[in-house]
Backbone of each chain as nested JSON, in Angstrom:
{
  "chains": [
    {"id": "A", "residues": [
      {"number": 1, "name": "GLN", "atoms": {"N": [-15.895, 18.189, 21.08], "CA": [-15.764, 16.741, 21.138], "C": [-14.29, 16.405, 20.829]}},
      {"number": 2, "name": "GLU", "atoms": {"N": [-13.693, 15.539, 21.607], "CA": [-12.282, 15.194, 21.471], "C": [-12.063, 14.297, 20.247]}},
      {"number": 3, "name": "LEU", "atoms": {"N": [-11.161, 14.733, 19.354], "CA": [-10.864, 13.884, 18.183], "C": [-9.797, 12.874, 18.571]}},
      {"number": 4, "name": "VAL", "atoms": {"N": [-9.852, 11.71, 17.939], "CA": [-8.843, 10.674, 18.195], "C": [-7.807, 10.759, 17.092]}},
      {"number": 5, "name": "ALA", "atoms": {"N": [-6.524, 10.753, 17.48], "CA": [-5.463, 10.804, 16.458], "C": [-4.846, 9.407, 16.335]}},
      {"number": 6, "name": "VAL", "atoms": {"N": [-4.663, 8.946, 15.122], "CA": [-4.048, 7.626, 14.921], "C": [-2.973, 7.69, 13.846]}},
      {"number": 7, "name": "ARG", "atoms": {"N": [-2.015, 6.76, 13.955], "CA": [-1.012, 6.608, 12.898], "C": [-1.256, 5.229, 12.291]}},
      {"number": 8, "name": "VAL", "atoms": {"N": [-1.434, 5.185, 10.966], "CA": [-1.74, 3.911, 10.305], "C": [-0.634, 3.594, 9.301]}},
      {"number": 9, "name": "PRO", "atoms": {"N": [0.092, 2.491, 9.488], "CA": [1.11, 2.119, 8.504], "C": [0.457, 1.745, 7.177]}},
      {"number": 10, "name": "ILE", "atoms": {"N": [1.02, 2.221, 6.066], "CA": [0.442, 1.946, 4.738], "C": [1.558, 1.466, 3.813]}},
      {"number": 11, "name": "ILE", "atoms": {"N": [1.445, 0.233, 3.346], "CA": [2.487, -0.353, 2.502], "C": [1.962, -0.404, 1.072]}},
      {"number": 12, "name": "GLY", "atoms": {"N": [2.83, -0.009, 0.124], "CA": [2.419, -0.149, -1.277], "C": [2.351, 1.191, -2.009]}},
      {"number": 13, "name": "MET", "atoms": {"N": [2.589, 2.269, -1.279], "CA": [2.58, 3.581, -1.938], "C": [3.935, 3.8, -2.616]}},
      {"number": 14, "name": "THR", "atoms": {"N": [3.925, 4.291, -3.84], "CA": [5.234, 4.534, -4.465], "C": [5.412, 5.986, -4.887]}},
      {"number": 15, "name": "CYS", "atoms": {"N": [4.313, 6.75, -4.971], "CA": [4.535, 8.135, -5.424], "C": [3.464, 9.046, -4.863]}},
      {"number": 16, "name": "GLN", "atoms": {"N": [3.585, 10.319, -5.188], "CA": [2.663, 11.31, -4.628], "C": [1.228, 11.058, -5.09]}},
      {"number": 17, "name": "SER", "atoms": {"N": [1.055, 10.426, -6.254], "CA": [-0.34, 10.257, -6.699], "C": [-1.041, 9.231, -5.812]}},
      {"number": 18, "name": "CYS", "atoms": {"N": [-0.26, 8.237, -5.29], "CA": [-0.877, 7.299, -4.35], "C": [-1.249, 8.06, -3.073]}},
      {"number": 19, "name": "VAL", "atoms": {"N": [-0.322, 8.904, -2.611], "CA": [-0.557, 9.685, -1.389], "C": [-1.815, 10.528, -1.548]}},
      {"number": 20, "name": "LYS", "atoms": {"N": [-1.882, 11.249, -2.688], "CA": [-3.038, 12.152, -2.907], "C": [-4.329, 11.357, -2.968]}},
      {"number": 21, "name": "SER", "atoms": {"N": [-4.304, 10.174, -3.625], "CA": [-5.575, 9.442, -3.76], "C": [-6.029, 8.938, -2.392]}},
      {"number": 22, "name": "ILE", "atoms": {"N": [-5.072, 8.545, -1.536], "CA": [-5.474, 8.09, -0.196], "C": [-6.004, 9.275, 0.62]}},
      {"number": 23, "name": "GLU", "atoms": {"N": [-5.241, 10.382, 0.612], "CA": [-5.669, 11.544, 1.405], "C": [-7.043, 12.009, 0.949]}},
      {"number": 24, "name": "GLY", "atoms": {"N": [-7.219, 12.083, -0.386], "CA": [-8.507, 12.554, -0.909], "C": [-9.644, 11.634, -0.495]}},
      {"number": 25, "name": "SER", "atoms": {"N": [-9.418, 10.333, -0.667], "CA": [-10.496, 9.381, -0.418], "C": [-10.829, 9.287, 1.075]}},
      {"number": 26, "name": "VAL", "atoms": {"N": [-9.825, 9.235, 1.937], "CA": [-10.084, 9.096, 3.381], "C": [-10.727, 10.375, 3.919]}},
      {"number": 27, "name": "SER", "atoms": {"N": [-10.323, 11.53, 3.361], "CA": [-10.9, 12.779, 3.899], "C": [-12.394, 12.859, 3.607]}},
      {"number": 28, "name": "GLU", "atoms": {"N": [-12.879, 12.083, 2.644], "CA": [-14.314, 12.097, 2.348], "C": [-15.096, 11.214, 3.315]}},
      {"number": 29, "name": "MET", "atoms": {"N": [-14.382, 10.435, 4.136], "CA": [-15.102, 9.55, 5.056], "C": [-15.769, 10.382, 6.146]}},
      {"number": 30, "name": "PRO", "atoms": {"N": [-17.0, 9.992, 6.565], "CA": [-17.681, 10.767, 7.604], "C": [-16.869, 10.752, 8.904]}},
      {"number": 31, "name": "GLY", "atoms": {"N": [-16.741, 11.905, 9.529], "CA": [-16.092, 11.959, 10.846], "C": [-14.591, 12.14, 10.779]}},
      {"number": 32, "name": "VAL", "atoms": {"N": [-14.03, 12.117, 9.56], "CA": [-12.57, 12.297, 9.464], "C": [-12.29, 13.788, 9.353]}},
      {"number": 33, "name": "HIS", "atoms": {"N": [-11.457, 14.312, 10.253], "CA": [-11.234, 15.762, 10.258], "C": [-9.864, 16.149, 9.736]}},
      {"number": 34, "name": "HIS", "atoms": {"N": [-8.866, 15.234, 9.931], "CA": [-7.517, 15.626, 9.533], "C": [-6.855, 14.428, 8.87]}},
      {"number": 35, "name": "VAL", "atoms": {"N": [-6.196, 14.686, 7.716], "CA": [-5.581, 13.578, 6.969], "C": [-4.172, 14.002, 6.547]}},
      {"number": 36, "name": "LYS", "atoms": {"N": [-3.158, 13.161, 6.818], "CA": [-1.808, 13.496, 6.329], "C": [-1.095, 12.173, 6.056]}},
      {"number": 37, "name": "VAL", "atoms": {"N": [-0.76, 11.952, 4.798], "CA": [-0.081, 10.69, 4.477], "C": [1.386, 10.99, 4.17]}},
      {"number": 38, "name": "GLU", "atoms": {"N": [2.292, 10.247, 4.774], "CA": [3.736, 10.479, 4.59], "C": [4.316, 9.307, 3.798]}},
      {"number": 39, "name": "LEU", "atoms": {"N": [4.644, 9.566, 2.537], "CA": [5.196, 8.507, 1.678], "C": [6.489, 7.962, 2.292]}},
      {"number": 40, "name": "SER", "atoms": {"N": [7.361, 8.888, 2.745], "CA": [8.687, 8.47, 3.252], "C": [8.537, 7.585, 4.491]}},
      {"number": 41, "name": "GLU", "atoms": {"N": [7.494, 7.812, 5.269], "CA": [7.316, 7.032, 6.497], "C": [6.458, 5.795, 6.256]}},
      {"number": 42, "name": "LYS", "atoms": {"N": [5.904, 5.703, 5.055], "CA": [4.974, 4.599, 4.73], "C": [3.862, 4.542, 5.775]}},
      {"number": 43, "name": "ALA", "atoms": {"N": [3.291, 5.724, 6.077], "CA": [2.217, 5.743, 7.082], "C": [1.326, 6.944, 6.86]}},
      {"number": 44, "name": "GLY", "atoms": {"N": [0.141, 6.884, 7.476], "CA": [-0.786, 8.002, 7.386], "C": [-1.185, 8.432, 8.765]}},
      {"number": 45, "name": "TYR", "atoms": {"N": [-1.393, 9.758, 8.953], "CA": [-1.832, 10.297, 10.246], "C": [-3.24, 10.837, 10.045]}},
      {"number": 46, "name": "PHE", "atoms": {"N": [-4.162, 10.371, 10.924], "CA": [-5.564, 10.767, 10.76], "C": [-6.134, 11.192, 12.099]}},
      {"number": 47, "name": "ARG", "atoms": {"N": [-7.012, 12.233, 12.068], "CA": [-7.754, 12.601, 13.3], "C": [-9.222, 12.496, 12.959]}},
      {"number": 48, "name": "TYR", "atoms": {"N": [-9.967, 11.778, 13.83], "CA": [-11.385, 11.558, 13.485], "C": [-12.251, 11.648, 14.735]}},
      {"number": 49, "name": "ASP", "atoms": {"N": [-13.543, 11.796, 14.499], "CA": [-14.521, 11.882, 15.582], "C": [-14.94, 10.447, 15.918]}},
      {"number": 50, "name": "PRO", "atoms": {"N": [-14.56, 9.956, 17.107], "CA": [-14.825, 8.54, 17.441], "C": [-16.302, 8.177, 17.46]}},
      {"number": 51, "name": "ARG", "atoms": {"N": [-17.19, 9.209, 17.573], "CA": [-18.63, 8.848, 17.585], "C": [-19.069, 8.42, 16.19]}},
      {"number": 52, "name": "VAL", "atoms": {"N": [-18.347, 8.9, 15.171], "CA": [-18.817, 8.682, 13.792], "C": [-17.906, 7.712, 13.043]}},
      {"number": 53, "name": "CYS", "atoms": {"N": [-16.617, 7.724, 13.423], "CA": [-15.66, 6.948, 12.633], "C": [-14.799, 6.093, 13.569]}},
      {"number": 54, "name": "SER", "atoms": {"N": [-14.012, 5.175, 12.986], "CA": [-13.127, 4.35, 13.84], "C": [-11.862, 4.033, 13.054]}},
      {"number": 55, "name": "VAL", "atoms": {"N": [-10.819, 3.632, 13.758], "CA": [-9.559, 3.33, 13.067], "C": [-9.751, 2.095, 12.183]}},
      {"number": 56, "name": "GLU", "atoms": {"N": [-10.638, 1.178, 12.624], "CA": [-10.885, -0.008, 11.785], "C": [-11.501, 0.415, 10.447]}},
      {"number": 57, "name": "ALA", "atoms": {"N": [-12.427, 1.381, 10.495], "CA": [-13.078, 1.833, 9.246], "C": [-12.036, 2.449, 8.317]}},
      {"number": 58, "name": "ILE", "atoms": {"N": [-11.116, 3.224, 8.915], "CA": [-10.08, 3.866, 8.097], "C": [-9.163, 2.803, 7.5]}},
      {"number": 59, "name": "ARG", "atoms": {"N": [-8.788, 1.833, 8.352], "CA": [-7.88, 0.791, 7.868], "C": [-8.524, 0.01, 6.728]}},
      {"number": 60, "name": "SER", "atoms": {"N": [-9.803, -0.397, 6.89], "CA": [-10.395, -1.235, 5.83], "C": [-10.621, -0.401, 4.575]}},
      {"number": 61, "name": "HIS", "atoms": {"N": [-10.869, 0.91, 4.769], "CA": [-11.039, 1.786, 3.601], "C": [-9.739, 1.814, 2.778]}},
      {"number": 62, "name": "ILE", "atoms": {"N": [-8.603, 1.923, 3.466], "CA": [-7.314, 1.992, 2.761], "C": [-7.0, 0.643, 2.121]}},
      {"number": 63, "name": "GLU", "atoms": {"N": [-7.416, -0.428, 2.808], "CA": [-7.19, -1.764, 2.227], "C": [-8.029, -1.929, 0.957]}},
      {"number": 64, "name": "ASP", "atoms": {"N": [-9.284, -1.404, 0.991], "CA": [-10.134, -1.477, -0.206], "C": [-9.496, -0.729, -1.365]}},
      {"number": 65, "name": "MET", "atoms": {"N": [-8.647, 0.252, -1.043], "CA": [-8.002, 1.034, -2.101], "C": [-6.841, 0.264, -2.707]}},
      {"number": 66, "name": "GLY", "atoms": {"N": [-6.491, -0.866, -2.082], "CA": [-5.455, -1.701, -2.673], "C": [-4.101, -1.591, -2.007]}},
      {"number": 67, "name": "PHE", "atoms": {"N": [-4.084, -1.053, -0.778], "CA": [-2.798, -0.957, -0.07], "C": [-2.819, -1.94, 1.094]}},
      {"number": 68, "name": "GLU", "atoms": {"N": [-1.634, -2.246, 1.571], "CA": [-1.543, -3.152, 2.722], "C": [-1.505, -2.304, 3.985]}},
      {"number": 69, "name": "VAL", "atoms": {"N": [-2.303, -2.717, 4.973], "CA": [-2.304, -1.962, 6.234], "C": [-1.938, -2.936, 7.355]}},
      {"number": 70, "name": "PRO", "atoms": {"N": [-0.641, -3.13, 7.6], "CA": [-0.251, -4.067, 8.654], "C": [-0.734, -3.559, 10.001]}},
      {"number": 71, "name": "SER", "atoms": {"N": [-1.137, -4.496, 10.854], "CA": [-1.632, -4.033, 12.162], "C": [-0.417, -3.835, 13.06]}},
      {"number": 72, "name": "GLU", "atoms": {"N": [-0.459, -2.738, 13.792], "CA": [0.679, -2.381, 14.67], "C": [0.34, -2.829, 16.077]}},
      {"number": 73, "name": "ASN", "atoms": {"N": [0.875, -3.969, 16.517], "CA": [0.587, -4.283, 17.948], "C": [1.858, -4.787, 18.599]}}
    ]},
    {"id": "B", "residues": [
      {"number": 1, "name": "MET", "atoms": {"N": [-18.115, -17.358, -17.429], "CA": [-16.765, -16.771, -17.352], "C": [-16.567, -15.868, -18.568]}},
      {"number": 2, "name": "SER", "atoms": {"N": [-16.255, -14.591, -18.32], "CA": [-15.947, -13.729, -19.468], "C": [-14.773, -12.823, -19.135]}},
      {"number": 3, "name": "THR", "atoms": {"N": [-14.245, -12.226, -20.168], "CA": [-13.057, -11.375, -19.988], "C": [-13.485, -9.927, -20.117]}},
      {"number": 4, "name": "HIS", "atoms": {"N": [-13.387, -9.204, -18.993], "CA": [-13.841, -7.804, -18.963], "C": [-12.642, -6.872, -19.109]}},
      {"number": 5, "name": "VAL", "atoms": {"N": [-12.851, -5.78, -19.856], "CA": [-11.763, -4.817, -20.071], "C": [-12.156, -3.455, -19.494]}},
      {"number": 6, "name": "PHE", "atoms": {"N": [-11.196, -2.849, -18.747], "CA": [-11.459, -1.535, -18.136], "C": [-10.321, -0.579, -18.512]}},
      {"number": 7, "name": "ASN", "atoms": {"N": [-10.675, 0.706, -18.654], "CA": [-9.625, 1.733, -18.72], "C": [-9.483, 2.301, -17.309]}},
      {"number": 8, "name": "VAL", "atoms": {"N": [-8.268, 2.267, -16.759], "CA": [-8.071, 2.74, -15.389], "C": [-6.905, 3.728, -15.382]}},
      {"number": 9, "name": "GLU", "atoms": {"N": [-7.172, 4.919, -14.809], "CA": [-6.151, 5.962, -14.799], "C": [-5.086, 5.605, -13.756]}},
      {"number": 10, "name": "MET", "atoms": {"N": [-3.992, 5.033, -14.215], "CA": [-2.906, 4.64, -13.289], "C": [-1.661, 5.419, -13.667]}},
      {"number": 11, "name": "THR", "atoms": {"N": [-1.095, 6.129, -12.706], "CA": [0.044, 6.974, -13.079], "C": [1.377, 6.302, -12.745]}},
      {"number": 12, "name": "CYS", "atoms": {"N": [1.343, 5.29, -11.854], "CA": [2.649, 4.737, -11.48], "C": [2.515, 3.271, -11.104]}},
      {"number": 13, "name": "GLU", "atoms": {"N": [3.635, 2.658, -10.814], "CA": [3.722, 1.246, -10.42], "C": [2.83, 0.987, -9.212]}},
      {"number": 14, "name": "GLY", "atoms": {"N": [2.862, 1.939, -8.271], "CA": [2.081, 1.76, -7.033], "C": [0.605, 1.679, -7.336]}},
      {"number": 15, "name": "CYS", "atoms": {"N": [0.185, 2.505, -8.332], "CA": [-1.245, 2.504, -8.676], "C": [-1.632, 1.166, -9.3]}},
      {"number": 16, "name": "SER", "atoms": {"N": [-0.807, 0.673, -10.226], "CA": [-1.203, -0.576, -10.895], "C": [-1.161, -1.735, -9.894]}},
      {"number": 17, "name": "SER", "atoms": {"N": [-0.182, -1.71, -8.971], "CA": [-0.164, -2.836, -8.003], "C": [-1.329, -2.72, -7.028]}},
      {"number": 18, "name": "ALA", "atoms": {"N": [-1.808, -1.504, -6.79], "CA": [-2.977, -1.356, -5.903], "C": [-4.198, -1.98, -6.564]}},
      {"number": 19, "name": "VAL", "atoms": {"N": [-4.37, -1.706, -7.853], "CA": [-5.522, -2.284, -8.566], "C": [-5.388, -3.805, -8.593]}},
      {"number": 20, "name": "GLU", "atoms": {"N": [-4.156, -4.261, -8.852], "CA": [-3.925, -5.706, -8.913], "C": [-4.254, -6.358, -7.564]}},
      {"number": 21, "name": "ARG", "atoms": {"N": [-3.878, -5.678, -6.468], "CA": [-4.074, -6.258, -5.142], "C": [-5.558, -6.414, -4.817]}},
      {"number": 22, "name": "VAL", "atoms": {"N": [-6.368, -5.371, -5.131], "CA": [-7.794, -5.498, -4.787], "C": [-8.44, -6.603, -5.615]}},
      {"number": 23, "name": "LEU", "atoms": {"N": [-8.0, -6.761, -6.863], "CA": [-8.602, -7.81, -7.7], "C": [-8.09, -9.192, -7.273]}},
      {"number": 24, "name": "ASN", "atoms": {"N": [-6.818, -9.269, -6.9], "CA": [-6.275, -10.57, -6.47], "C": [-6.994, -11.092, -5.23]}},
      {"number": 25, "name": "ARG", "atoms": {"N": [-7.484, -10.145, -4.415], "CA": [-8.199, -10.582, -3.192], "C": [-9.455, -11.358, -3.558]}},
      {"number": 26, "name": "LEU", "atoms": {"N": [-9.952, -11.153, -4.805], "CA": [-11.19, -11.849, -5.2], "C": [-10.885, -13.143, -5.936]}},
      {"number": 27, "name": "LYS", "atoms": {"N": [-9.605, -13.475, -6.016], "CA": [-9.285, -14.732, -6.723], "C": [-9.919, -15.877, -5.936]}},
      {"number": 28, "name": "GLY", "atoms": {"N": [-10.624, -16.731, -6.664], "CA": [-11.299, -17.838, -5.984], "C": [-12.685, -17.42, -5.536]}},
      {"number": 29, "name": "GLN", "atoms": {"N": [-12.99, -16.13, -5.63], "CA": [-14.369, -15.697, -5.318], "C": [-14.97, -15.032, -6.56]}},
      {"number": 30, "name": "GLY", "atoms": {"N": [-14.653, -15.588, -7.719], "CA": [-15.263, -15.032, -8.93], "C": [-14.247, -14.462, -9.894]}},
      {"number": 31, "name": "VAL", "atoms": {"N": [-13.039, -14.184, -9.375], "CA": [-12.008, -13.661, -10.294], "C": [-11.025, -14.783, -10.578]}},
      {"number": 32, "name": "GLU", "atoms": {"N": [-10.769, -15.02, -11.898], "CA": [-9.842, -16.099, -12.218], "C": [-8.462, -15.554, -12.532]}},
      {"number": 33, "name": "SER", "atoms": {"N": [-8.424, -14.492, -13.38], "CA": [-7.085, -13.943, -13.673], "C": [-7.181, -12.44, -13.914]}},
      {"number": 34, "name": "VAL", "atoms": {"N": [-6.042, -11.761, -13.667], "CA": [-5.998, -10.299, -13.804], "C": [-4.755, -9.943, -14.608]}},
      {"number": 35, "name": "SER", "atoms": {"N": [-4.916, -9.099, -15.65], "CA": [-3.674, -8.634, -16.306], "C": [-3.791, -7.126, -16.522]}},
      {"number": 36, "name": "ILE", "atoms": {"N": [-2.696, -6.434, -16.153], "CA": [-2.743, -4.961, -16.136], "C": [-1.638, -4.407, -17.03]}},
      {"number": 37, "name": "SER", "atoms": {"N": [-1.996, -3.445, -17.895], "CA": [-0.97, -2.798, -18.712], "C": [-0.935, -1.324, -18.33]}},
      {"number": 38, "name": "LEU", "atoms": {"N": [0.129, -0.934, -17.625], "CA": [0.245, 0.469, -17.173], "C": [0.335, 1.407, -18.381]}},
      {"number": 39, "name": "PRO", "atoms": {"N": [1.213, 1.102, -19.376], "CA": [1.303, 2.02, -20.518], "C": [-0.033, 2.213, -21.236]}},
      {"number": 40, "name": "GLU", "atoms": {"N": [-0.819, 1.108, -21.342], "CA": [-2.1, 1.232, -22.054], "C": [-3.227, 1.653, -21.124]}},
      {"number": 41, "name": "GLN", "atoms": {"N": [-2.917, 1.796, -19.782], "CA": [-3.944, 2.158, -18.798], "C": [-5.126, 1.173, -18.858]}},
      {"number": 42, "name": "LYS", "atoms": {"N": [-4.759, -0.121, -19.096], "CA": [-5.838, -1.107, -19.284], "C": [-5.759, -2.208, -18.224]}},
      {"number": 43, "name": "VAL", "atoms": {"N": [-6.939, -2.635, -17.779], "CA": [-7.019, -3.745, -16.819], "C": [-7.944, -4.792, -17.427]}},
      {"number": 44, "name": "VAL", "atoms": {"N": [-7.445, -6.018, -17.559], "CA": [-8.25, -7.094, -18.156], "C": [-8.479, -8.159, -17.081]}},
      {"number": 45, "name": "VAL", "atoms": {"N": [-9.762, -8.478, -16.839], "CA": [-10.097, -9.411, -15.748], "C": [-10.942, -10.556, -16.288]}},
      {"number": 46, "name": "LYS", "atoms": {"N": [-10.439, -11.783, -16.087], "CA": [-11.237, -12.96, -16.477], "C": [-12.026, -13.35, -15.235]}},
      {"number": 47, "name": "SER", "atoms": {"N": [-13.346, -13.285, -15.322], "CA": [-14.133, -13.462, -14.094], "C": [-15.546, -13.907, -14.402]}},
      {"number": 48, "name": "THR", "atoms": {"N": [-16.192, -14.496, -13.364], "CA": [-17.617, -14.847, -13.497], "C": [-18.466, -13.686, -12.963]}},
      {"number": 49, "name": "LEU", "atoms": {"N": [-17.793, -12.697, -12.335], "CA": [-18.554, -11.559, -11.807], "C": [-18.972, -10.652, -12.958]}},
      {"number": 50, "name": "SER", "atoms": {"N": [-19.949, -9.781, -12.698], "CA": [-20.422, -8.886, -13.769], "C": [-19.474, -7.7, -13.894]}},
      {"number": 51, "name": "GLY", "atoms": {"N": [-19.559, -7.018, -15.026], "CA": [-18.735, -5.83, -15.268], "C": [-18.949, -4.794, -14.178]}},
      {"number": 52, "name": "ASP", "atoms": {"N": [-20.231, -4.636, -13.777], "CA": [-20.539, -3.623, -12.758], "C": [-19.88, -3.944, -11.423]}},
      {"number": 53, "name": "GLN", "atoms": {"N": [-19.945, -5.253, -11.053], "CA": [-19.339, -5.635, -9.768], "C": [-17.841, -5.341, -9.796]}},
      {"number": 54, "name": "LEU", "atoms": {"N": [-17.214, -5.694, -10.91], "CA": [-15.757, -5.466, -11.019], "C": [-15.459, -3.976, -11.035]}},
      {"number": 55, "name": "LEU", "atoms": {"N": [-16.348, -3.212, -11.716], "CA": [-16.158, -1.758, -11.785], "C": [-16.156, -1.159, -10.375]}},
      {"number": 56, "name": "ASP", "atoms": {"N": [-17.099, -1.646, -9.534], "CA": [-17.177, -1.129, -8.159], "C": [-15.875, -1.383, -7.411]}},
      {"number": 57, "name": "VAL", "atoms": {"N": [-15.369, -2.625, -7.564], "CA": [-14.151, -3.002, -6.832], "C": [-12.994, -2.096, -7.261]}},
      {"number": 58, "name": "ILE", "atoms": {"N": [-12.856, -1.888, -8.555], "CA": [-11.724, -1.074, -9.053], "C": [-11.925, 0.382, -8.651]}},
      {"number": 59, "name": "LYS", "atoms": {"N": [-13.165, 0.844, -8.703], "CA": [-13.412, 2.261, -8.37], "C": [-13.053, 2.563, -6.923]}},
      {"number": 60, "name": "LYS", "atoms": {"N": [-13.139, 1.541, -6.063], "CA": [-12.814, 1.771, -4.644], "C": [-11.342, 2.16, -4.471]}},
      {"number": 61, "name": "THR", "atoms": {"N": [-10.526, 1.888, -5.502], "CA": [-9.111, 2.262, -5.338], "C": [-8.947, 3.774, -5.51]}},
      {"number": 62, "name": "GLY", "atoms": {"N": [-10.052, 4.431, -5.866], "CA": [-9.979, 5.886, -5.979], "C": [-9.48, 6.347, -7.346]}},
      {"number": 63, "name": "LYS", "atoms": {"N": [-9.336, 5.413, -8.284], "CA": [-8.813, 5.812, -9.608], "C": [-9.964, 5.893, -10.596]}},
      {"number": 64, "name": "LYS", "atoms": {"N": [-9.824, 6.856, -11.557], "CA": [-10.891, 7.009, -12.558], "C": [-10.938, 5.74, -13.403]}},
      {"number": 65, "name": "THR", "atoms": {"N": [-12.105, 5.144, -13.466], "CA": [-12.24, 3.862, -14.18], "C": [-13.434, 3.887, -15.12]}},
      {"number": 66, "name": "THR", "atoms": {"N": [-13.234, 3.402, -16.359], "CA": [-14.395, 3.259, -17.255], "C": [-14.418, 1.822, -17.788]}},
      {"number": 67, "name": "TYR", "atoms": {"N": [-15.641, 1.319, -17.925], "CA": [-15.818, -0.067, -18.389], "C": [-15.789, -0.07, -19.913]}},
      {"number": 68, "name": "VAL", "atoms": {"N": [-14.85, -0.788, -20.496], "CA": [-14.759, -0.819, -21.968], "C": [-15.728, -1.859, -22.505]}},
      {"number": 69, "name": "GLY", "atoms": {"N": [-15.718, -3.049, -21.904], "CA": [-16.655, -4.074, -22.371], "C": [-16.054, -5.452, -22.243]}},
      {"number": 70, "name": "ILE", "atoms": {"N": [-16.717, -6.409, -22.91], "CA": [-16.252, -7.801, -22.822], "C": [-15.442, -8.115, -24.067]}},
      {"number": 71, "name": "GLN", "atoms": {"N": [-14.287, -8.748, -23.802], "CA": [-13.403, -9.044, -24.955], "C": [-13.922, -10.236, -25.733]}}
    ]}
  ]
}
């Protein structure tokens, strides 16, 4: 099954512990297969199974964690 | 309206502002004021919501949180 790769801008991270808490928490979401958060880029890279997960679910999950997720359009 | 106190494991400025942001989103929906002390790892919330409801909101930030009680 083809995984969807997305880049999600994340504002509000200041150190590695924020990065680790986001990576840890998002990786527990169903359907998420790959998680990489880049503090320097203020963004996260995620690969997920579109049948089970969606970029909106990932975005709202990160927002629930207390970070800003500006929409990229 | 009561003042709830939580111990929240916050290691940096980013962590405390994350907790503050999720609670600020509830301002006007049950949360009246939020005060956070990073050195004391304490979060004090004046709210009409229950301790459990607030605990859930803070726990979603992924940080270890324990409910201390009502001040």
